C-alpha positions as CSV (number, residue, x, y, z in Angstrom):
1,M,19.2,15.6,33.5
2,E,16.4,14.3,32.2
3,R,16.7,11.1,29.5
4,P,15.0,11.9,26.1
5,H,11.9,9.0,25.9
6,R,12.2,6.0,24.2
7,Y,9.9,5.5,21.0
8,P,8.4,1.8,20.9
9,V,10.3,0.3,17.7
10,I,8.5,-2.6,16.3
11,F,10.1,-4.3,13.6
12,N,10.8,-8.2,11.8
13,P,14.0,-9.0,11.6
14,K,13.4,-12.1,9.4
15,A,12.2,-9.8,6.5
16,R,14.2,-9.1,3.6
17,S,13.2,-5.4,4.0
18,Q,14.8,-5.1,6.8
19,K,18.1,-5.1,4.4
20,G,20.2,-6.5,7.3
21,A,23.1,-5.2,8.8
22,R,22.0,-1.8,7.6
23,V,19.2,-1.1,9.4
24,L,20.1,-2.9,12.4
25,R,23.2,-0.8,13.3
26,F,20.7,2.4,12.3
27,L,18.5,1.4,15.0
28,M,21.3,0.3,17.6
29,S,23.3,3.7,16.9
30,H,19.9,5.5,18.3
31,A,19.6,3.1,21.4
32,N,19.2,5.8,23.6
33,R,15.8,7.2,21.7
34,F,14.6,3.4,20.7
35,A,12.6,0.6,22.5
36,L,13.2,-2.3,19.9
37,F,10.8,-5.0,20.1
38,A,11.3,-7.7,17.5
39,T,8.7,-9.8,16.1
40,N,8.6,-13.8,15.8
41,H,5.4,-14.6,14.4
42,A,2.3,-12.8,12.3
43,G,0.0,-11.1,14.7
44,E,2.8,-9.7,17.1
45,A,3.4,-6.9,15.5
46,R,-0.6,-5.7,15.9
47,D,-0.6,-7.1,19.8
48,L,2.1,-4.8,20.4
49,A,0.4,-1.7,19.2
50,L,-2.5,-2.7,20.7
51,R,-0.4,-3.0,23.8
52,F,1.4,0.0,23.8
53,A,-1.7,2.1,22.5
54,S,-3.5,0.9,25.7
55,E,-0.9,2.2,27.7
56,G,-0.6,5.4,26.5
57,E,2.2,5.7,24.5
58,P,2.3,8.8,22.6
59,V,3.8,7.6,19.5
60,V,4.4,3.6,18.2
61,I,7.2,2.9,15.1
62,A,6.7,0.7,12.4
63,A,9.9,-0.1,11.2
64,G,9.0,-2.7,8.5
65,G,7.3,-3.7,5.2
66,D,3.8,-3.6,4.5
67,G,3.3,-6.2,6.6
68,T,4.6,-4.9,9.7
69,L,3.0,-1.7,8.7
70,N,-0.2,-3.2,8.4
71,E,-0.5,-5.2,11.8
72,V,0.5,-1.9,13.7
73,V,-2.2,0.0,12.3
74,S,-4.5,-2.5,13.0
75,G,-3.1,-2.0,16.6
76,L,-2.9,1.0,17.1
77,A,-6.8,1.8,15.1
78,G,-9.1,3.8,17.0
79,S,-6.5,4.9,19.5
80,A,-4.9,8.2,20.1
81,T,-1.6,6.8,19.6
82,L,0.7,8.5,16.8
83,L,2.2,6.4,14.1
84,G,5.7,6.8,13.3
85,V,7.0,5.2,10.1
86,L,10.6,3.9,9.4
87,P,10.4,2.8,5.8
88,V,12.6,-0.3,5.3
89,G,10.3,-2.1,3.1
90,T,10.7,-3.1,-0.8
91,M,7.4,-1.2,-2.0
92,N,7.2,1.5,1.0
93,V,3.5,2.8,-0.6
94,F,2.5,4.4,2.4
95,A,5.5,6.6,3.3
96,R,5.4,7.6,-0.6
97,E,2.0,8.4,-0.2
98,M,2.8,10.5,3.0
99,G,5.8,12.0,1.7
100,I,8.1,10.1,3.9
101,P,11.6,9.8,3.5
102,F,12.5,6.2,1.6
103,D,15.7,6.8,1.0
104,T,17.5,7.2,4.4
105,L,16.4,5.9,7.5
106,E,17.8,9.3,9.1
107,R,15.8,11.3,7.4
108,A,12.7,9.5,8.0
109,F,13.4,9.9,11.6
110,Q,13.9,13.4,11.2
111,V,10.4,13.8,10.2
112,I,9.1,11.4,13.5
113,E,11.2,13.7,15.6
114,S,9.6,16.9,14.1
115,G,5.9,15.7,15.4
116,F,3.7,17.0,12.3
117,V,0.6,15.2,12.5
118,R,-1.8,14.5,9.8
119,E,-4.8,12.2,10.1
120,V,-6.2,9.8,7.1
121,D,-8.9,7.3,6.8
122,L,-9.0,4.2,7.8
123,F,-10.9,2.0,5.9
124,E,-11.6,-2.2,6.5
125,A,-12.2,-5.0,4.6
126,N,-14.2,-7.4,6.0
127,G,-13.4,-6.5,9.0
128,C,-9.7,-5.8,8.5
129,P,-8.1,-2.4,8.6
130,F,-6.2,-1.1,5.7
131,V,-4.6,2.5,5.4
132,Q,-3.5,2.9,1.6
133,M,-5.5,0.2,-1.0
134,A,-7.2,-3.0,-1.1
135,G,-7.7,-5.6,-3.9
136,V,-10.2,-8.7,-4.9
137,G,-8.8,-11.0,-7.6
138,F,-5.8,-10.3,-9.6
139,D,-3.4,-8.8,-7.5
140,A,-4.1,-10.9,-4.3
141,M,-3.3,-13.7,-6.8
142,V,-0.2,-12.5,-7.5
143,I,0.7,-11.4,-3.4
144,E,-0.5,-15.1,-2.5
145,E,1.5,-16.8,-5.4
146,T,4.9,-14.7,-4.5
147,T,6.6,-16.7,-1.8
148,W,8.9,-15.6,1.0
149,E,11.9,-16.8,-0.6
150,A,10.7,-15.5,-4.1
151,K,10.6,-12.1,-2.6
152,K,14.4,-12.5,-1.1
153,M,16.0,-13.7,-3.5
154,L,14.6,-11.1,-6.6
155,G,12.5,-8.9,-4.7
156,P,10.2,-6.8,-6.5
157,L,10.7,-8.8,-9.6
158,A,9.2,-12.0,-7.6
159,Y,6.1,-10.6,-8.3
160,L,6.5,-9.6,-11.9
161,V,7.3,-13.8,-11.9
162,A,4.2,-14.7,-10.4
163,A,2.1,-12.1,-12.4
164,V,3.1,-14.4,-15.6
165,K,1.9,-17.6,-13.8
166,V,-1.1,-16.0,-12.5
167,L,-2.1,-14.7,-15.7
168,G,-3.3,-18.2,-17.4
169,E,-5.6,-18.9,-14.6
170,K,-9.3,-18.9,-14.9
171,P,-10.3,-15.2,-13.7
172,P,-13.6,-15.2,-11.5
173,K,-16.9,-13.5,-12.3
174,I,-17.1,-10.5,-9.7
175,E,-20.1,-8.1,-8.9
176,V,-19.5,-4.7,-7.3
177,I,-22.5,-3.2,-5.6
178,C,-22.0,0.1,-3.6
179,A,-24.0,1.6,-0.8
180,D,-25.4,4.5,-3.4
181,G,-27.0,1.5,-5.9
182,R,-24.3,1.9,-8.4
183,R,-23.2,-1.7,-9.6
184,E,-20.4,-3.3,-12.0
185,E,-19.4,-6.1,-13.3
186,G,-15.5,-7.5,-13.8
187,V,-12.9,-9.9,-13.1
188,A,-11.0,-8.2,-10.4
189,V,-10.8,-4.7,-8.3
190,L,-8.5,-2.4,-6.9
191,A,-9.4,0.1,-3.9
192,G,-7.4,2.9,-3.1
193,N,-7.5,5.1,-0.1
194,G,-4.6,6.8,-1.2
195,S,-3.6,7.2,-4.9
196,L,-0.2,4.9,-5.1
197,Y,-0.1,1.4,-5.9
198,G,2.7,-0.8,-6.0
199,G,5.3,1.6,-5.0
200,Q,5.3,5.3,-6.7
201,F,2.3,4.4,-9.3
202,K,-0.1,6.9,-9.4
203,V,-3.1,4.2,-10.3
204,F,-5.6,6.2,-8.1
205,R,-5.4,9.8,-9.7
206,N,-8.1,11.2,-7.7
207,A,-8.0,9.8,-4.8
208,S,-7.7,11.4,-1.1
209,N,-6.7,9.7,2.4
210,N,-9.1,12.1,4.0
211,D,-12.1,12.4,1.6
212,S,-13.9,9.3,3.3
213,K,-14.2,7.9,0.2
214,L,-12.3,5.1,-1.8
215,D,-11.6,5.2,-5.3
216,V,-12.4,1.8,-7.3
217,I,-11.3,0.4,-10.3
218,V,-12.8,-2.7,-11.6
219,Y,-11.4,-4.5,-14.4
220,K,-13.2,-5.8,-17.4
221,E,-10.7,-8.2,-18.9
222,A,-8.8,-10.5,-17.9
223,G,-5.2,-12.0,-18.6
224,Y,-2.5,-9.9,-20.4
225,R,-5.0,-7.1,-21.6
226,L,-5.5,-6.6,-17.7
227,V,-1.6,-6.1,-17.9
228,L,-1.4,-3.9,-21.3
229,D,-4.5,-2.1,-20.5
230,S,-3.1,-1.2,-16.9
231,L,0.6,0.3,-18.2
232,R,-1.1,2.2,-21.4
233,G,-3.2,3.9,-18.5
234,L,-0.5,4.8,-16.8
235,A,1.7,5.8,-19.5
236,F,-1.2,8.2,-20.6
237,G,-2.5,9.8,-17.4
238,G,-4.6,7.2,-15.9
239,I,-6.3,3.6,-15.5
240,D,-9.4,4.8,-15.7
241,L,-8.9,6.4,-19.2
242,V,-8.6,2.7,-21.0
243,A,-12.0,1.0,-22.3
244,S,-11.7,-1.9,-20.3
245,T,-12.0,-0.4,-16.4
246,S,-14.4,1.2,-15.1
247,Y,-13.3,3.8,-12.3
248,F,-15.3,5.6,-9.4
249,Q,-15.6,7.0,-5.7
250,T,-17.8,5.3,-3.2
251,E,-18.3,5.3,0.5
252,E,-18.9,1.7,0.8
253,F,-19.3,-1.4,-1.3
254,I,-19.4,-4.9,-1.5
255,V,-17.4,-7.2,-3.8
256,R,-19.5,-10.4,-4.7
257,A,-17.4,-13.5,-6.6
258,D,-18.7,-16.6,-8.2
259,R,-15.8,-18.5,-5.9
260,E,-13.4,-17.5,-3.3
261,V,-11.0,-15.4,-4.4
262,P,-8.0,-13.6,-2.9
263,V,-8.0,-10.8,-1.0
264,E,-5.3,-8.7,0.1
265,V,-5.1,-5.1,2.3
266,D,-2.1,-3.2,2.3
267,G,0.1,-5.8,0.3
268,E,-0.7,-8.7,2.7
269,L,-2.8,-11.4,2.2
270,I,-5.9,-11.9,4.4
271,G,-7.6,-14.8,3.1
272,R,-10.2,-16.1,0.3
273,F,-13.4,-15.0,0.2
274,S,-16.5,-15.2,-1.6
275,E,-18.1,-11.5,-0.3
276,V,-15.6,-8.8,1.1
277,R,-17.2,-5.4,2.6
278,F,-15.7,-2.3,2.1
279,M,-16.3,0.6,4.8
280,E,-14.7,3.6,7.0
281,T,-13.7,2.4,10.7
282,A,-15.1,4.9,13.2
283,N,-12.1,6.2,13.6
284,R,-9.1,8.2,11.7
285,L,-5.5,7.1,11.5
286,R,-3.4,9.5,13.4
287,V,0.3,9.7,11.4
288,I,3.3,11.7,11.7
289,A,4.3,12.8,8.3
290,P,6.1,15.5,6.7
291,E,4.3,19.5,6.0
292,E,5.4,19.2,2.4
293,P,5.2,15.4,0.8
294,V,8.4,14.6,-1.4
295,A,7.7,14.9,-5.2
296,G,9.1,13.0,-8.3
297,G,10.2,9.4,-8.2
298,F,10.8,6.3,-10.0
299,A,7.0,5.9,-11.1
300,D,7.9,9.8,-13.2
301,A,10.9,7.9,-14.7
302,V,8.9,4.6,-16.1
303,K,6.0,7.0,-17.2
304,S,8.7,8.6,-18.9
305,L,10.3,5.5,-20.4
306,L,6.6,4.2,-21.5
307,Q,5.6,7.9,-23.0
308,W,9.3,7.5,-25.1
309,P,7.6,5.7,-28.4
310,R,5.0,8.2,-28.7
311,R,7.2,11.1,-28.1
312,S,9.6,10.0,-30.9
313,M,7.1,9.5,-33.5
314,E,5.8,13.1,-32.8
315,L,9.1,14.7,-32.9
316,Q,9.9,12.6,-36.2
317,G,6.3,13.9,-37.5
318,T,7.6,17.2,-36.7
319,R,11.1,17.0,-38.5
320,S,9.0,16.0,-41.7
321,L,6.6,18.8,-41.7
């Protein structure tokens, strides 16, 4: 009897997002289907993915958080190798975007076994590929400030702690210059290839990851106004609906800052730059994903919670009539 092909699985055994023994038990329980490759240092996941793609592997699986996924994507960029995702990260934003189940690894593996393929745009920031989103300024500063130890101890709350600290810093002055001539000024920039950011939050509400365009949000205000307007925008239908932001779509743009500022792609810091060029790569990424994405999620509950005071007031007004 011919043995089934074993998928190369790239994972980071040190990451908190691996959820320890539970994830390892799952991987070992499918030892006849997986060839496991644990990474030991930054860049190794990219190198492994590149090697597998050059050897003609039909599928490479990324089992990890944002960092592992981004490195694997970078290694597969431009190849015919399919990306499979076992989402075991803290946020699993790309998996949620693609409708890949993130509640159980068994369901995610069933998606990989089904073999349905979707092609998605692949963009880059100063040559660093990203598949979901990127940020210049505030959100990258939060990521830069958040330590591995804090994430291990606090999980997603570690980013909130870092955000409070970053809010007190003087923001950079940023100019956005689009290929079509559009210009915007602000203090921070987010660029979305997909609609989701930070989990299940639909920040880029007009985004599509197969239209060869990025959805760009330029923040005009810094400090607590930035955070409050973001929450207000999420509650009422879109961050672009608040006056302190500008939201548009473009195929290519440059960000120039008055000093070197942190830049992140897919939740991973790539460095500090005073100029960042965003553009589409020559090839799309081929991802194994469900034919029908999973609906609902945490953001719906948060949105409902944020809208509760408004609905309560509306009900009270109705009762008083």
